[in-house]
NULUMMI-152326 format. One line per 8 residues: number of its first residue (from 0); for each residue x, y, z of C-alpha. Coordinates in steps of 0.02 Angstrom, whole numbers, padded with zeros to 5 digits, always signed. Example, Ala and Ser with C-alpha at 12.3 -4.5 7.8 and 13.67 -1.06 7.14 Angstrom:
2
0> +00615,-00225,+00390 | +00684,-00053,+00357;
REM end
This chain:
84
0> +07810,+04654,-05079 | +07846,+04483,-05154 | +07736,+04412,-05292 | +07774,+04228,-05271 | +07662,+04134,-05151 | +07803,+04050,-05054 | +07894,+04217,-05035 | +07735,+04297,-04967;
8> +07721,+04158,-04839 | +07904,+04179,-04793 | +07880,+04365,-04759 | +07738,+04325,-04639 | +07843,+04192,-04552 | +07991,+04308,-04536 | +07885,+04444,-04458 | +07812,+04323,-04331;
16> +07987,+04261,-04287 | +08053,+04438,-04274 | +07917,+04487,-04151 | +07942,+04330,-04047 | +08130,+04357,-04041 | +08108,+04540,-03995 | +07989,+04496,-03854 | +08106,+04364,-03784;
24> +08257,+04479,-03798 | +08163,+04615,-03706 | +08111,+04493,-03568 | +08290,+04433,-03552 | +08357,+04610,-03533 | +08219,+04652,-03408 | +08259,+04506,-03294 | +08444,+04549,-03297;
32> +08407,+04732,-03257 | +08294,+04681,-03112 | +08433,+04575,-03039 | +08564,+04712,-03059 | +08449,+04842,-02981 | +08410,+04729,-02833 | +08594,+04688,-02809 | +08641,+04872,-02811;
40> +08505,+04911,-02685 | +08558,+04766,-02574 | +08389,+04680,-02582 | +08360,+04513,-02496 | +08285,+04431,-02650 | +08440,+04455,-02759 | +08477,+04267,-02757 | +08301,+04229,-02821;
48> +08318,+04360,-02956 | +08485,+04285,-03007 | +08398,+04117,-03026 | +08266,+04198,-03137 | +08398,+04287,-03242 | +08498,+04126,-03263 | +08341,+04035,-03318 | +08301,+04171,-03444;
56> +08478,+04165,-03513 | +08469,+03976,-03529 | +08303,+03986,-03621 | +08372,+04116,-03740 | +08522,+04006,-03774 | +08413,+03852,-03805 | +08305,+03945,-03929 | +08457,+04011,-04022;
64> +08430,+04192,-03973 | +08605,+04210,-03900 | +08764,+04109,-03923 | +08813,+03981,-03791 | +08975,+04072,-03752 | +08881,+04234,-03722 | +08758,+04142,-03610 | +08900,+04069,-03506;
72> +08988,+04236,-03496 | +08830,+04327,-03441 | +08789,+04197,-03308 | +08967,+04204,-03243 | +08965,+04393,-03231 | +08797,+04395,-03142 | +08850,+04265,-03015 | +09013,+04360,-02985;
80> +08909,+04516,-02956 | +08804,+04424,-02827 | +08958,+04360,-02734 | +09042,+04530,-02734;
REM end
């Protein structure tokens, strides 16, 4: 554990950021999995789930959670899966 006051504060900030990033990453993966499961099952709401997944990917990109190239690649793959 750090002794310096600013280092103690930084540890608290890092933990809060880590938990926020983990929660958002988990939500992102969940929305993508929901879309893939619906697409595999041939559900009617697959287009709506694609929209939700695209939105989640865009939010993750905006917040710096994933790189912009990865976001574009993921969105492209999901839309190709829908059109398949």
